[in-house]
C-alpha positions as CSV (number, residue, x, y, z in Angstrom):
1,M,-28.0,-17.2,41.3
2,I,-26.9,-20.9,41.5
3,S,-30.0,-21.7,43.5
4,R,-32.2,-20.1,40.8
5,L,-30.5,-22.1,38.1
6,R,-31.1,-25.3,40.0
7,A,-34.7,-24.4,40.5
8,L,-35.1,-23.7,36.8
9,N,-33.4,-27.0,36.0
10,H,-35.7,-28.8,38.3
11,R,-38.7,-27.1,36.8
12,I,-37.9,-27.9,33.1
13,G,-36.4,-31.4,33.7
14,Y,-34.4,-33.4,31.2
15,R,-36.9,-33.2,28.4
16,G,-37.2,-29.4,28.8
17,S,-33.4,-29.1,28.7
18,V,-33.3,-31.0,25.4
19,L,-36.0,-28.8,24.1
20,L,-34.0,-25.7,25.0
21,F,-31.0,-27.1,23.1
22,L,-33.2,-27.9,20.2
23,A,-34.7,-24.4,20.2
24,L,-31.2,-22.9,20.0
25,W,-30.3,-25.2,17.1
26,C,-33.5,-24.4,15.2
27,G,-33.0,-20.7,15.9
28,G,-29.5,-21.0,14.4
29,N,-30.9,-22.7,11.3
30,A,-33.5,-20.0,11.0
31,S,-30.8,-17.3,11.3
32,R,-28.5,-19.0,8.8
33,L,-31.3,-19.1,6.2
34,A,-32.7,-15.6,6.9
35,W,-29.3,-13.9,7.0
36,P,-26.7,-16.0,5.2
37,P,-23.1,-14.7,5.3
38,P,-22.0,-13.1,2.1
39,E,-19.5,-15.9,1.3
40,A,-22.2,-18.5,1.6
41,R,-24.8,-16.8,-0.6
42,G,-23.3,-18.2,-3.8
43,T,-23.0,-21.8,-2.6
44,S,-24.9,-24.4,-4.7
45,T,-26.9,-25.5,-1.6
46,L,-28.3,-22.0,-0.9
47,V,-28.8,-21.3,-4.6
48,Y,-30.9,-24.5,-4.8
49,L,-32.8,-23.7,-1.7
50,S,-33.6,-20.2,-3.0
51,T,-35.2,-21.8,-6.1
52,I,-37.8,-23.5,-3.7
53,A,-38.6,-20.3,-1.9
54,P,-36.8,-17.1,-0.8
55,L,-34.4,-18.0,2.0
56,P,-36.2,-15.9,4.6
57,V,-39.4,-17.7,3.9
58,L,-37.6,-21.0,4.4
59,A,-36.3,-19.7,7.7
60,V,-39.9,-19.2,9.0
61,P,-40.6,-22.9,9.9
62,W,-37.3,-23.2,11.7
63,A,-38.1,-20.0,13.7
64,L,-41.6,-21.2,14.5
65,V,-40.3,-24.6,15.7
66,A,-37.6,-22.8,17.7
67,I,-40.2,-20.7,19.5
68,L,-42.4,-23.8,20.0
69,C,-39.5,-25.7,21.6
70,L,-38.7,-22.8,23.8
71,V,-42.2,-22.4,25.0
72,Q,-42.9,-26.1,25.5
73,A,-39.6,-26.6,27.4
74,F,-41.5,-25.0,30.3
75,M,-44.7,-27.0,29.9
76,R,-45.8,-30.5,31.0
77,A,-47.2,-31.4,27.6
78,D,-44.3,-31.0,25.2
79,W,-45.2,-33.5,22.5
80,L,-46.1,-30.9,19.9
81,A,-42.6,-29.4,19.9
82,F,-40.9,-32.8,19.5
83,T,-43.4,-33.8,16.7
84,A,-43.0,-30.5,14.8
85,L,-39.2,-30.7,14.9
86,A,-39.2,-34.3,13.7
87,G,-41.6,-33.5,10.9
88,L,-39.5,-30.5,9.9
89,L,-36.4,-32.5,9.8
90,M,-38.0,-35.1,7.6
91,I,-39.2,-32.5,5.2
92,W,-35.6,-31.1,5.0
93,A,-34.3,-34.6,4.4
94,V,-36.6,-34.8,1.4
95,V,-35.5,-31.4,0.2
96,Y,-31.8,-32.4,0.4
97,L,-32.5,-35.8,-1.2
98,V,-34.1,-34.1,-4.2
99,G,-31.3,-31.6,-4.4
100,G,-28.8,-34.4,-4.3
101,A,-30.6,-36.4,-6.9
102,R,-30.6,-33.4,-9.2
103,G,-26.9,-33.0,-8.6
104,V,-27.0,-29.5,-7.2
105,I,-26.2,-30.2,-3.5
106,P,-22.8,-31.7,-3.1
107,Q,-22.7,-34.5,-0.4
108,A,-26.5,-34.3,0.0
109,T,-26.5,-37.9,1.1
110,W,-24.7,-36.9,4.4
111,A,-27.2,-34.1,5.0
112,V,-30.1,-36.5,4.5
113,I,-28.5,-39.0,6.9
114,I,-28.0,-36.4,9.5
115,Q,-31.5,-35.0,9.2
116,I,-33.0,-38.5,9.5
117,V,-30.8,-39.5,12.4
118,V,-31.6,-36.3,14.4
119,A,-35.3,-36.8,13.6
120,G,-35.0,-40.3,15.0
121,L,-33.3,-39.1,18.1
122,V,-36.0,-36.4,18.6
123,V,-38.7,-39.1,18.3
124,K,-36.9,-41.4,20.7
125,I,-36.4,-38.7,23.3
126,S,-40.0,-37.6,22.9
127,R,-41.1,-41.0,24.1
128,W,-38.9,-41.1,27.2
129,P,-40.7,-40.3,30.4
130,E,-39.3,-37.7,32.7
131,P,-37.5,-39.5,35.6
132,H,-39.0,-39.1,39.0
133,R,-37.0,-36.7,41.2
134,E,-37.4,-35.6,44.7
135,P,-38.6,-32.0,45.2
């Protein structure tokens, strides 16, 4: 079992590992939007987001990017997953910025900062080459 995990880790490398973590994060965001817990449904953030589109519809881009990250974690060419995620994060930063400017999302500034910082990290990681390792 350990040898199989090591072989898998060697196969996907560092960039693939990052993409697997990002796939999990995007999947969590999709799940949070598609099936919000009852206590969160009345929050001002989710009410505002539901004025843009139904929450399950807003979950679709997150789910698609999660699938893309998962698939490209096992591929040599993974730039599309990194690009799609960075773009999605920037779109959500704008959504939160508008919600904050309208006064309907409390502490929207922090959400915008987090989205932009994570998008920047994703872009930075996407430009790092996979280090050479012995077989």
